[in-house]
MARKOLLUM-296045 format. One record per residue (C-alpha): residue number from 1; residue in three letters; y, z, x. Coordinates in steps of 0.2 Angstrom, whole numbers, plus 5000, padded with zeros to 4 digits. Layout:
BEGIN
<atom><seq>NUM</seq><type>ALA</type><c2>Y</c2><c3>Z</c3><c1>X</c1></atom>
...
//
This chain:
BEGIN
<atom><seq>1</seq><type>MET</type><c2>5563</c2><c3>5377</c3><c1>5506</c1></atom>
<atom><seq>2</seq><type>LYS</type><c2>5562</c2><c3>5392</c3><c1>5498</c1></atom>
<atom><seq>3</seq><type>VAL</type><c2>5569</c2><c3>5408</c3><c1>5512</c1></atom>
<atom><seq>4</seq><type>VAL</type><c2>5570</c2><c3>5426</c3><c1>5508</c1></atom>
<atom><seq>5</seq><type>VAL</type><c2>5582</c2><c3>5437</c3><c1>5513</c1></atom>
<atom><seq>6</seq><type>LEU</type><c2>5578</c2><c3>5457</c3><c1>5518</c1></atom>
<atom><seq>7</seq><type>ASN</type><c2>5598</c2><c3>5467</c3><c1>5519</c1></atom>
<atom><seq>8</seq><type>GLY</type><c2>5593</c2><c3>5483</c3><c1>5527</c1></atom>
<atom><seq>9</seq><type>SER</type><c2>5611</c2><c3>5489</c3><c1>5525</c1></atom>
<atom><seq>10</seq><type>PRO</type><c2>5614</c2><c3>5503</c3><c1>5514</c1></atom>
<atom><seq>11</seq><type>ARG</type><c2>5629</c2><c3>5495</c3><c1>5509</c1></atom>
<atom><seq>12</seq><type>ARG</type><c2>5632</c2><c3>5480</c3><c1>5495</c1></atom>
<atom><seq>13</seq><type>ASN</type><c2>5647</c2><c3>5476</c3><c1>5503</c1></atom>
<atom><seq>14</seq><type>GLY</type><c2>5645</c2><c3>5481</c3><c1>5519</c1></atom>
<atom><seq>15</seq><type>LEU</type><c2>5648</c2><c3>5470</c3><c1>5538</c1></atom>
<atom><seq>16</seq><type>VAL</type><c2>5627</c2><c3>5468</c3><c1>5536</c1></atom>
<atom><seq>17</seq><type>SER</type><c2>5627</c2><c3>5462</c3><c1>5520</c1></atom>
<atom><seq>18</seq><type>GLN</type><c2>5645</c2><c3>5450</c3><c1>5522</c1></atom>
<atom><seq>19</seq><type>MET</type><c2>5635</c2><c3>5445</c3><c1>5537</c1></atom>
<atom><seq>20</seq><type>LEU</type><c2>5619</c2><c3>5439</c3><c1>5529</c1></atom>
<atom><seq>21</seq><type>GLU</type><c2>5629</c2><c3>5429</c3><c1>5515</c1></atom>
<atom><seq>22</seq><type>GLU</type><c2>5637</c2><c3>5418</c3><c1>5527</c1></atom>
<atom><seq>23</seq><type>VAL</type><c2>5624</c2><c3>5414</c3><c1>5534</c1></atom>
<atom><seq>24</seq><type>VAL</type><c2>5618</c2><c3>5409</c3><c1>5520</c1></atom>
<atom><seq>25</seq><type>ALA</type><c2>5631</c2><c3>5404</c3><c1>5514</c1></atom>
<atom><seq>26</seq><type>GLY</type><c2>5629</c2><c3>5389</c3><c1>5528</c1></atom>
<atom><seq>27</seq><type>LEU</type><c2>5611</c2><c3>5385</c3><c1>5520</c1></atom>
<atom><seq>28</seq><type>PRO</type><c2>5611</c2><c3>5367</c3><c1>5515</c1></atom>
<atom><seq>29</seq><type>VAL</type><c2>5609</c2><c3>5363</c3><c1>5498</c1></atom>
<atom><seq>30</seq><type>GLY</type><c2>5595</c2><c3>5365</c3><c1>5490</c1></atom>
<atom><seq>31</seq><type>VAL</type><c2>5586</c2><c3>5376</c3><c1>5498</c1></atom>
<atom><seq>32</seq><type>GLU</type><c2>5580</c2><c3>5390</c3><c1>5489</c1></atom>
<atom><seq>33</seq><type>VAL</type><c2>5585</c2><c3>5408</c3><c1>5492</c1></atom>
<atom><seq>34</seq><type>GLU</type><c2>5580</c2><c3>5423</c3><c1>5485</c1></atom>
<atom><seq>35</seq><type>THR</type><c2>5589</c2><c3>5441</c3><c1>5493</c1></atom>
<atom><seq>36</seq><type>PHE</type><c2>5583</c2><c3>5459</c3><c1>5492</c1></atom>
<atom><seq>37</seq><type>PHE</type><c2>5594</c2><c3>5475</c3><c1>5494</c1></atom>
<atom><seq>38</seq><type>ILE</type><c2>5582</c2><c3>5488</c3><c1>5501</c1></atom>
<atom><seq>39</seq><type>HIS</type><c2>5592</c2><c3>5503</c3><c1>5496</c1></atom>
<atom><seq>40</seq><type>ASP</type><c2>5587</c2><c3>5495</c3><c1>5481</c1></atom>
<atom><seq>41</seq><type>LEU</type><c2>5568</c2><c3>5494</c3><c1>5480</c1></atom>
<atom><seq>42</seq><type>LEU</type><c2>5559</c2><c3>5507</c3><c1>5474</c1></atom>
<atom><seq>43</seq><type>VAL</type><c2>5546</c2><c3>5504</c3><c1>5488</c1></atom>
<atom><seq>44</seq><type>GLY</type><c2>5531</c2><c3>5522</c3><c1>5490</c1></atom>
<atom><seq>45</seq><type>THR</type><c2>5529</c2><c3>5526</c3><c1>5510</c1></atom>
<atom><seq>46</seq><type>CYS</type><c2>5512</c2><c3>5520</c3><c1>5519</c1></atom>
<atom><seq>47</seq><type>MET</type><c2>5498</c2><c3>5530</c3><c1>5520</c1></atom>
<atom><seq>48</seq><type>GLY</type><c2>5490</c2><c3>5523</c3><c1>5534</c1></atom>
<atom><seq>49</seq><type>CYS</type><c2>5475</c2><c3>5522</c3><c1>5525</c1></atom>
<atom><seq>50</seq><type>MET</type><c2>5470</c2><c3>5502</c3><c1>5534</c1></atom>
<atom><seq>51</seq><type>ARG</type><c2>5462</c2><c3>5498</c3><c1>5516</c1></atom>
<atom><seq>52</seq><type>CYS</type><c2>5473</c2><c3>5481</c3><c1>5512</c1></atom>
<atom><seq>53</seq><type>ARG</type><c2>5469</c2><c3>5475</c3><c1>5531</c1></atom>
<atom><seq>54</seq><type>SER</type><c2>5450</c2><c3>5470</c3><c1>5522</c1></atom>
<atom><seq>55</seq><type>LEU</type><c2>5459</c2><c3>5470</c3><c1>5506</c1></atom>
<atom><seq>56</seq><type>ARG</type><c2>5473</c2><c3>5460</c3><c1>5510</c1></atom>
<atom><seq>57</seq><type>HIS</type><c2>5482</c2><c3>5469</c3><c1>5497</c1></atom>
<atom><seq>58</seq><type>CYS</type><c2>5491</c2><c3>5487</c3><c1>5496</c1></atom>
<atom><seq>59</seq><type>VAL</type><c2>5479</c2><c3>5498</c3><c1>5487</c1></atom>
<atom><seq>60</seq><type>LEU</type><c2>5497</c2><c3>5508</c3><c1>5479</c1></atom>
<atom><seq>61</seq><type>PRO</type><c2>5500</c2><c3>5506</c3><c1>5465</c1></atom>
<atom><seq>62</seq><type>GLU</type><c2>5512</c2><c3>5490</c3><c1>5460</c1></atom>
<atom><seq>63</seq><type>ASP</type><c2>5528</c2><c3>5492</c3><c1>5466</c1></atom>
<atom><seq>64</seq><type>ASP</type><c2>5540</c2><c3>5481</c3><c1>5474</c1></atom>
<atom><seq>65</seq><type>ALA</type><c2>5536</c2><c3>5481</c3><c1>5492</c1></atom>
<atom><seq>66</seq><type>HIS</type><c2>5520</c2><c3>5469</c3><c1>5484</c1></atom>
<atom><seq>67</seq><type>ARG</type><c2>5532</c2><c3>5458</c3><c1>5476</c1></atom>
<atom><seq>68</seq><type>VAL</type><c2>5543</c2><c3>5458</c3><c1>5495</c1></atom>
<atom><seq>69</seq><type>ALA</type><c2>5526</c2><c3>5452</c3><c1>5500</c1></atom>
<atom><seq>70</seq><type>GLU</type><c2>5523</c2><c3>5441</c3><c1>5490</c1></atom>
<atom><seq>71</seq><type>ALA</type><c2>5539</c2><c3>5432</c3><c1>5492</c1></atom>
<atom><seq>72</seq><type>ILE</type><c2>5536</c2><c3>5435</c3><c1>5511</c1></atom>
<atom><seq>73</seq><type>LEU</type><c2>5522</c2><c3>5427</c3><c1>5508</c1></atom>
<atom><seq>74</seq><type>GLY</type><c2>5528</c2><c3>5410</c3><c1>5499</c1></atom>
<atom><seq>75</seq><type>ALA</type><c2>5543</c2><c3>5409</c3><c1>5511</c1></atom>
<atom><seq>76</seq><type>ASP</type><c2>5545</c2><c3>5393</c3><c1>5523</c1></atom>
<atom><seq>77</seq><type>GLY</type><c2>5562</c2><c3>5408</c3><c1>5532</c1></atom>
<atom><seq>78</seq><type>LEU</type><c2>5567</c2><c3>5420</c3><c1>5531</c1></atom>
<atom><seq>79</seq><type>ILE</type><c2>5583</c2><c3>5430</c3><c1>5538</c1></atom>
<atom><seq>80</seq><type>VAL</type><c2>5581</c2><c3>5450</c3><c1>5540</c1></atom>
<atom><seq>81</seq><type>GLY</type><c2>5600</c2><c3>5461</c3><c1>5544</c1></atom>
<atom><seq>82</seq><type>SER</type><c2>5599</c2><c3>5480</c3><c1>5546</c1></atom>
<atom><seq>83</seq><type>PRO</type><c2>5611</c2><c3>5494</c3><c1>5553</c1></atom>
<atom><seq>84</seq><type>CYS</type><c2>5606</c2><c3>5502</c3><c1>5567</c1></atom>
<atom><seq>85</seq><type>TYR</type><c2>5600</c2><c3>5520</c3><c1>5567</c1></atom>
<atom><seq>86</seq><type>TRP</type><c2>5598</c2><c3>5528</c3><c1>5584</c1></atom>
<atom><seq>87</seq><type>GLY</type><c2>5594</c2><c3>5512</c3><c1>5590</c1></atom>
<atom><seq>88</seq><type>ASN</type><c2>5582</c2><c3>5505</c3><c1>5578</c1></atom>
<atom><seq>89</seq><type>MET</type><c2>5580</c2><c3>5496</c3><c1>5560</c1></atom>
<atom><seq>90</seq><type>SER</type><c2>5586</c2><c3>5508</c3><c1>5545</c1></atom>
<atom><seq>91</seq><type>GLY</type><c2>5572</c2><c3>5517</c3><c1>5539</c1></atom>
<atom><seq>92</seq><type>GLU</type><c2>5571</c2><c3>5507</c3><c1>5523</c1></atom>
<atom><seq>93</seq><type>LEU</type><c2>5570</c2><c3>5491</c3><c1>5530</c1></atom>
<atom><seq>94</seq><type>LYS</type><c2>5555</c2><c3>5500</c3><c1>5544</c1></atom>
<atom><seq>95</seq><type>VAL</type><c2>5545</c2><c3>5506</c3><c1>5525</c1></atom>
<atom><seq>96</seq><type>LEU</type><c2>5546</c2><c3>5489</c3><c1>5519</c1></atom>
<atom><seq>97</seq><type>PHE</type><c2>5536</c2><c3>5481</c3><c1>5534</c1></atom>
<atom><seq>98</seq><type>ASP</type><c2>5525</c2><c3>5496</c3><c1>5538</c1></atom>
<atom><seq>99</seq><type>ARG</type><c2>5519</c2><c3>5493</c3><c1>5517</c1></atom>
<atom><seq>100</seq><type>MET</type><c2>5520</c2><c3>5474</c3><c1>5517</c1></atom>
<atom><seq>101</seq><type>VAL</type><c2>5505</c2><c3>5474</c3><c1>5536</c1></atom>
<atom><seq>102</seq><type>TYR</type><c2>5493</c2><c3>5463</c3><c1>5527</c1></atom>
<atom><seq>103</seq><type>ALA</type><c2>5507</c2><c3>5451</c3><c1>5521</c1></atom>
<atom><seq>104</seq><type>LEU</type><c2>5512</c2><c3>5447</c3><c1>5538</c1></atom>
<atom><seq>105</seq><type>MET</type><c2>5495</c2><c3>5447</c3><c1>5547</c1></atom>
<atom><seq>106</seq><type>GLY</type><c2>5480</c2><c3>5447</c3><c1>5549</c1></atom>
<atom><seq>107</seq><type>GLU</type><c2>5464</c2><c3>5453</c3><c1>5559</c1></atom>
<atom><seq>108</seq><type>ARG</type><c2>5448</c2><c3>5447</c3><c1>5564</c1></atom>
<atom><seq>109</seq><type>THR</type><c2>5434</c2><c3>5457</c3><c1>5565</c1></atom>
<atom><seq>110</seq><type>ASN</type><c2>5434</c2><c3>5461</c3><c1>5580</c1></atom>
<atom><seq>111</seq><type>GLY</type><c2>5451</c2><c3>5472</c3><c1>5577</c1></atom>
<atom><seq>112</seq><type>LEU</type><c2>5467</c2><c3>5458</c3><c1>5584</c1></atom>
<atom><seq>113</seq><type>PRO</type><c2>5477</c2><c3>5451</c3><c1>5574</c1></atom>
<atom><seq>114</seq><type>VAL</type><c2>5476</c2><c3>5437</c3><c1>5567</c1></atom>
<atom><seq>115</seq><type>PRO</type><c2>5497</c2><c3>5432</c3><c1>5564</c1></atom>
<atom><seq>116</seq><type>LEU</type><c2>5499</c2><c3>5420</c3><c1>5544</c1></atom>
<atom><seq>117</seq><type>HIS</type><c2>5516</c2><c3>5413</c3><c1>5547</c1></atom>
<atom><seq>118</seq><type>LYS</type><c2>5517</c2><c3>5398</c3><c1>5561</c1></atom>
<atom><seq>119</seq><type>GLY</type><c2>5528</c2><c3>5387</c3><c1>5561</c1></atom>
<atom><seq>120</seq><type>LYS</type><c2>5539</c2><c3>5404</c3><c1>5548</c1></atom>
<atom><seq>121</seq><type>ARG</type><c2>5558</c2><c3>5401</c3><c1>5556</c1></atom>
<atom><seq>122</seq><type>VAL</type><c2>5568</c2><c3>5419</c3><c1>5557</c1></atom>
<atom><seq>123</seq><type>VAL</type><c2>5582</c2><c3>5425</c3><c1>5562</c1></atom>
<atom><seq>124</seq><type>MET</type><c2>5592</c2><c3>5441</c3><c1>5561</c1></atom>
<atom><seq>125</seq><type>ILE</type><c2>5606</c2><c3>5450</c3><c1>5561</c1></atom>
<atom><seq>126</seq><type>SER</type><c2>5612</c2><c3>5470</c3><c1>5566</c1></atom>
<atom><seq>127</seq><type>THR</type><c2>5628</c2><c3>5480</c3><c1>5571</c1></atom>
<atom><seq>128</seq><type>CYS</type><c2>5631</c2><c3>5496</c3><c1>5575</c1></atom>
<atom><seq>129</seq><type>ASN</type><c2>5646</c2><c3>5505</c3><c1>5575</c1></atom>
<atom><seq>130</seq><type>THR</type><c2>5645</c2><c3>5509</c3><c1>5595</c1></atom>
<atom><seq>131</seq><type>VAL</type><c2>5660</c2><c3>5501</c3><c1>5608</c1></atom>
<atom><seq>132</seq><type>TYR</type><c2>5656</c2><c3>5484</c3><c1>5619</c1></atom>
<atom><seq>133</seq><type>PRO</type><c2>5649</c2><c3>5490</c3><c1>5632</c1></atom>
<atom><seq>134</seq><type>PHE</type><c2>5641</c2><c3>5507</c3><c1>5630</c1></atom>
<atom><seq>135</seq><type>SER</type><c2>5634</c2><c3>5497</c3><c1>5615</c1></atom>
<atom><seq>136</seq><type>VAL</type><c2>5622</c2><c3>5486</c3><c1>5625</c1></atom>
<atom><seq>137</seq><type>TRP</type><c2>5620</c2><c3>5502</c3><c1>5638</c1></atom>
<atom><seq>138</seq><type>PHE</type><c2>5614</c2><c3>5512</c3><c1>5623</c1></atom>
<atom><seq>139</seq><type>HIS</type><c2>5603</c2><c3>5496</c3><c1>5618</c1></atom>
<atom><seq>140</seq><type>GLN</type><c2>5612</c2><c3>5497</c3><c1>5599</c1></atom>
<atom><seq>141</seq><type>THR</type><c2>5610</c2><c3>5483</c3><c1>5588</c1></atom>
<atom><seq>142</seq><type>SER</type><c2>5594</c2><c3>5478</c3><c1>5603</c1></atom>
<atom><seq>143</seq><type>GLY</type><c2>5583</c2><c3>5490</c3><c1>5598</c1></atom>
<atom><seq>144</seq><type>VAL</type><c2>5584</c2><c3>5484</c3><c1>5581</c1></atom>
<atom><seq>145</seq><type>PHE</type><c2>5581</c2><c3>5468</c3><c1>5586</c1></atom>
<atom><seq>146</seq><type>ARG</type><c2>5567</c2><c3>5475</c3><c1>5600</c1></atom>
<atom><seq>147</seq><type>ALA</type><c2>5560</c2><c3>5483</c3><c1>5581</c1></atom>
<atom><seq>148</seq><type>LEU</type><c2>5558</c2><c3>5464</c3><c1>5571</c1></atom>
<atom><seq>149</seq><type>ARG</type><c2>5551</c2><c3>5456</c3><c1>5586</c1></atom>
<atom><seq>150</seq><type>GLU</type><c2>5538</c2><c3>5467</c3><c1>5586</c1></atom>
<atom><seq>151</seq><type>ILE</type><c2>5535</c2><c3>5466</c3><c1>5569</c1></atom>
<atom><seq>152</seq><type>PHE</type><c2>5538</c2><c3>5447</c3><c1>5569</c1></atom>
<atom><seq>153</seq><type>ARG</type><c2>5528</c2><c3>5443</c3><c1>5585</c1></atom>
<atom><seq>154</seq><type>TRP</type><c2>5514</c2><c3>5449</c3><c1>5577</c1></atom>
<atom><seq>155</seq><type>SER</type><c2>5515</c2><c3>5438</c3><c1>5562</c1></atom>
<atom><seq>156</seq><type>GLY</type><c2>5522</c2><c3>5420</c3><c1>5569</c1></atom>
<atom><seq>157</seq><type>PHE</type><c2>5537</c2><c3>5420</c3><c1>5564</c1></atom>
<atom><seq>158</seq><type>ARG</type><c2>5549</c2><c3>5409</c3><c1>5578</c1></atom>
<atom><seq>159</seq><type>ILE</type><c2>5562</c2><c3>5421</c3><c1>5582</c1></atom>
<atom><seq>160</seq><type>ALA</type><c2>5576</c2><c3>5406</c3><c1>5577</c1></atom>
<atom><seq>161</seq><type>GLY</type><c2>5592</c2><c3>5419</c3><c1>5583</c1></atom>
<atom><seq>162</seq><type>THR</type><c2>5599</c2><c3>5434</c3><c1>5583</c1></atom>
<atom><seq>163</seq><type>LEU</type><c2>5616</c2><c3>5438</c3><c1>5578</c1></atom>
<atom><seq>164</seq><type>GLY</type><c2>5625</c2><c3>5456</c3><c1>5584</c1></atom>
<atom><seq>165</seq><type>LYS</type><c2>5639</c2><c3>5466</c3><c1>5580</c1></atom>
<atom><seq>166</seq><type>SER</type><c2>5646</c2><c3>5480</c3><c1>5591</c1></atom>
<atom><seq>167</seq><type>GLY</type><c2>5664</c2><c3>5495</c3><c1>5586</c1></atom>
<atom><seq>168</seq><type>CYS</type><c2>5661</c2><c3>5490</c3><c1>5569</c1></atom>
<atom><seq>169</seq><type>ARG</type><c2>5669</c2><c3>5508</c3><c1>5565</c1></atom>
<atom><seq>170</seq><type>GLU</type><c2>5684</c2><c3>5503</c3><c1>5574</c1></atom>
<atom><seq>171</seq><type>HIS</type><c2>5683</c2><c3>5483</c3><c1>5569</c1></atom>
<atom><seq>172</seq><type>PRO</type><c2>5676</c2><c3>5485</c3><c1>5551</c1></atom>
<atom><seq>173</seq><type>GLU</type><c2>5679</c2><c3>5465</c3><c1>5545</c1></atom>
<atom><seq>174</seq><type>LEU</type><c2>5671</c2><c3>5448</c3><c1>5552</c1></atom>
<atom><seq>175</seq><type>THR</type><c2>5683</c2><c3>5437</c3><c1>5562</c1></atom>
<atom><seq>176</seq><type>PRO</type><c2>5681</c2><c3>5416</c3><c1>5562</c1></atom>
<atom><seq>177</seq><type>ARG</type><c2>5673</c2><c3>5418</c3><c1>5576</c1></atom>
<atom><seq>178</seq><type>GLU</type><c2>5656</c2><c3>5429</c3><c1>5570</c1></atom>
<atom><seq>179</seq><type>ILE</type><c2>5659</c2><c3>5421</c3><c1>5554</c1></atom>
<atom><seq>180</seq><type>ARG</type><c2>5656</c2><c3>5403</c3><c1>5562</c1></atom>
<atom><seq>181</seq><type>LYS</type><c2>5641</c2><c3>5412</c3><c1>5572</c1></atom>
<atom><seq>182</seq><type>CYS</type><c2>5634</c2><c3>5416</c3><c1>5555</c1></atom>
<atom><seq>183</seq><type>LYS</type><c2>5635</c2><c3>5396</c3><c1>5549</c1></atom>
<atom><seq>184</seq><type>ASN</type><c2>5626</c2><c3>5393</c3><c1>5567</c1></atom>
<atom><seq>185</seq><type>LEU</type><c2>5610</c2><c3>5406</c3><c1>5561</c1></atom>
<atom><seq>186</seq><type>ALA</type><c2>5611</c2><c3>5396</c3><c1>5545</c1></atom>
<atom><seq>187</seq><type>LYS</type><c2>5606</c2><c3>5377</c3><c1>5556</c1></atom>
<atom><seq>188</seq><type>LYS</type><c2>5594</c2><c3>5386</c3><c1>5566</c1></atom>
<atom><seq>189</seq><type>ILE</type><c2>5585</c2><c3>5393</c3><c1>5550</c1></atom>
<atom><seq>190</seq><type>CYS</type><c2>5580</c2><c3>5377</c3><c1>5542</c1></atom>
//
């Protein structure tokens, strides 16, 4: 089994990164893991030309978006993490998903989408600084999950689980309970 990890955090040692590491550590022995730290990738912005829909590849010059798209196409599962920015995923992660539409879903001649990843599972992680209950009222991590669900629903991925952590400024460390929850997410991806 091959799992791709997309780390949408700009902080290598931040809570999103730590949570993703705990999920990966909980995967069974023998699972092949390929991790992409989105902040380090060179990804041009989508031009909205829509040519990728008919050509099945992006026409922009070769960059890391092409490499990530190939990895996802060859993966059996996906683990995605992002901090919450204004109730949504990080901008760098959004740009990457915009560039990879052709690798996530096809299109029928009548314009209806064709999911390319039916049967594959995805787990999602998000963090925010907003404290509970305001994080819930203002749709912070749930906003990240909503945006990612939209992408994964049309791509055919099955959401196997989510884990959000609020109040990160006041609690900048993972609790033993949160680490256990990360390990449980790992069980859901396989």
